[in-house]
N, C-alpha and C positions, 0 to 999 in steps of 0.2 A: 583113322584118317579118311576112311571111305565115306564118312557121314557128310563131310563138307561138300565134296563134289555132288553127292546125291541131293543135298539141299538145293544147291544152285540149279541142278538139272530139273528137279521137280518144280522149283519156284518159277523157272522160265516157262515150264509147261503151263502152269496156272496163269501166268501173265498172258500167254498166247490165248488161252481160253477166255480170259477177261476181255481181251481186245475183240474176240468174236462176239461176246455178249455186250460189249461196251457201248454201242451206239443205240440210242433210243429212236433216232430219226431214220426212217426207211424211205425208199422211193415211193411207197404208198402214202406217205405223209407229205410229200413234197410236190409230186407231179400234178399239174392241173388237168382237169377234164379227162380223168382216166376212163378207159374202156369206151371212149367215144367212137362210134362206128366210122370206119374209114371208107371213103369214096361213096358214102351214102348220105344223101341230104337229110338234115334234121330240121324240125320245125322251130322257128325262132319267133319271139314276140315281135310284133310290129313296132318299128321305132316310134317312140312317143315324144313329140316335141314338147319342150318345156313351156308351161303356161304361166302367165304372169300372176303374181300374188301381191297382197299388200306388203309394202316395205321394199319392193324391188325398185331399182333405179334404172332409168332408160335414157339413152341418147337417141334423139330423133332429128334427122336431117332431111330437109326438103329441098329438092333441086328442080329447076325448070329452065325454059329457054331464056327467060328474062330474069337474071339474078336479082335485080332490084325489086321485082314483084314478089318473089318467094322469100326475100330477106325478112319480111315482116312476120313470116310464119316460123322462123327459126329462133332458137334461144340465143340470148346474147353471149358474147365471149367473156369469160372471167379469168382472172389471174390465178395461177397455181402457186403452191408453196415453194416450188423450185425455180420460180421466176418466169415460167412459160405461161401459156394461155390455153384454154380449152372451152368448149361450149358447156353451158350449164346443163344439168340433167333434170329429167322429170322423175318424181318419186310417186309411186302408187300409194295413195292414202289408205286409211283403214277401211274405207267404203269401196275400195277397188277402183278408184278413179284417179285420173291425172287432170290437172288444170292446164290446158294447152292454149297457147297464144292464138287469138282470133276465134277459137272454137269453144272455149270454156271447158267445163267438166265433161270428160269422156270416160265412160266405164270400160276398163281394160282388163280387169281381173278375169282369168280363165281364157284369155286370148293368147295365141302364139305370136311370135314376132311378125310372121307373114300376114296373119289375120289383122293385126293392128295396122300394119302398113297399108293393107288394102282398104281398111276402113277410113284411114286418113286421106288416102288418095281419092276415094269416092267423095268425101266431103269437099276436097279441093276442086274436083271436076264439077261437082254440083253447084258450087259457088259461081262458076263461070269466070273466075279471075285467073286461074292457072290452067294452062293447057298442057297435056302430056306430062304431068308431074312425076318425079321419081322420089319415092319416100324410102329412106333407109332407117331401120330401127335396130339398135344394138343394145346388148346388155352392158350396163355400165359397171356395176359392182357385184354381179351375181356370182356365187361361188358355192362350193361344198367343202367339207373338211375330212381329212384322213389322219387318223391317230394310230399310235401303237407301232408294231413291228413292220414298218415300211422304210425304204431307203430315204425318202424325202417326205416326212409328215408335214402337215400344215394346211392352211386354207388354199384351195386351188380355184382359179377363176374358170367360169364357164364361158367359152367363146364359140359355142356352136348350138344348134337347135336341139340336139339330143345327145346324151352321153350315157354309156352303160357302165356297170360296175367294173368290167374288165378294162375299159378305157381309163376309168378313174385310178385304178391300181397301177396301170402302165404310166400314167402321168406322175404318179408318186414314186416311180423308180422300182416298182415291184416289191413284193414282200421280202423281208430278210429271211435267212435260213432258220431264224428263231421264231418266225411267225406261224401261228396255227392256221393252216389252209382249210381245215375242216369246220371251223367255227367262227367265221367272219361276221361281225355284228354291224348292222346298218340301222341307224336311228333316224326316224322320219317324223316331222311334225305334220299332223293332219287334223284339221278342224279344232285347233287349239289343244290337241293332245299329242303326246309323243308315243310312237309305236316302234317296237323293236322287232327286227327281222334277222334271221340267221341264214347264212349261205355256206355250203360246203363246196369249196372251189375244186375239190378233187372229183366231184360228182357232176357230170354234165346236166342231168335233170334238175338238180338243185340250183344250178346257176341259171339255166335258160328259162326255167319256170318260175323263178322267184318274183314276187311282186315288186322288188326293188332292183330288178335287172336293169331297168331304165331308171336312172337317177333323176332327182329333182333338186332344185336349188335348196341350199341349207341342209341337205342330208349330211349325216355324220357317219363315217366308216371307221370302225375300230377293229384292229387286228391284235388279238390276244397273243402274249408270248407263250412259248412252250414251257412245260414244267422245268426243263433244264435251264432255260433263260431266267425264269422266275426265281429259281433257286440260287442264282448268282447274287441276289440281294444280300447285303450284310446282315439283315435281320431274318434271313430265311435259312435254307438247308445247308449252307456252307459255313456255319459258324460253330463255335464250341458248345453251343446250347442244343445241338441236335445229336441224335443217336449216330448218325453217319460219322460225325467227327470222332466220337469216342470209339466206335468200332475200328476206325482207321488207326487210332492211337494204340489200341490193343494189338492189332495186327503188326504194327511197327515194332512194338515192344517184344512180342513173341519172336519175330524175325531176328531181332538183334540178339536175343538170348540163344537162339538156335545157331547163329553164326559164331558166337564167341564161346559157346559151351556145347561141345559136340555131343554130350551124352543126353541132350534133350531130343526126343524122337523127331525126325524130320517130318513125319506125317502130321504132327501137331501144327507145324508151320503151314503146311499145305492146307489143312482143314480150316485154319483160322483165316487164311487169305481167301479161300473159296467162299467161306461163309460171309466174310465182310463184303466181298464182291456182290453177292446176292442182296445183302441188306442195302448197299449203296444203290444198286440198280432199282430195287423196289422203291426206295425213297425218292429216287430221281424220276422214275417213269411211272410209278403206280397210278397216279391220277390221270395220266394221259393215255396209258396203254394197259387196260385191264387184261388183255390177252397175254401181254408180256409177263405180267405178274403170275398168271397161271403156268406159264412156261418155267418161270423161276421156281415155282412150287414143285415142279417135277424134278428139277435139279436138287431141291431141298431134300426130297426123299432119298436121292442118291447119296446126299451128304450124310443123312442119318445112318445109312449103312456104313459109311466111312468112319463115322464117329463110333459106331459099335465096334468096328475092328480096332480103332485106335484105343478104345477103352481096354480091350483085351491085351493089346500090346503094352499099354501103359502099366497094367497090372503085372505083367511079366517083367517089365523093366524095373518096377519098384521092388519086386521080390528079389531080383538079381542084385539090385543095389544094396539091399539090406544084407544079402548073403555075402557080398564082396566086402562091405564096410559095416561089420556088426557094431 
């Protein structure tokens, strides 16, 4: 009758050890900008204002002392689908131009909002028609996209002259706990080709020196899921088609046999549970944490010694059984 309490006691011990090993996610995988120097200034990239590209849509408003004079320079008001009204927008064509009222084609590609506003203001003053004009240029439909493990994925509007990768992630509600901080992907279209960049959010140098620290319109940010999150898929590591499932089943079966048949050695249960724990953790974390796998291998060596002891005890148990029940 001493076997049953011993099984419970040792099983609880293994469970406690499993909880110690159980989490793949550590503070080193979650915290941003680790080892950033405190109270010491660090060099940052100069803010890069967004420059206009073909396909961008702009809202341009011109104001002056005489509303009737400047009215001819403004786009007409159009009805919206919701029953309201708004001013029509200018679209930058494939040649980087907009066709502006009274001025005709103006090349705007490569200009910032402020530079375009100054150029239009100069044209108005040079014409001698409008004195002291005020020109307001706004982005109409400019945006970037955030996909993957963030709280609020989707297309995000750009409402300022410059925006950083940290600003973009903040507007998306931050990464979820299942998002990989060390391998954030940023896709950017440049000269008709798409270029991929990687950023490690836990490394200050990787963040602040990245070519995509300052974002541009139409950038795509993708946050990959951790291995644990990916394994939650029905077609991945948590199904009956994987070794992890079958190892769990073997452990469950041995545990039941040990509980209902006291003459099975309790260390067989402990060994099976411990071995299964290692297999599960390697399956779950192997791709993401190679160092964790090496730690598991150290435990595996300890397990081999346990198996050797179990084999000797099992031989003694078999001999005893045959002697007791010839």
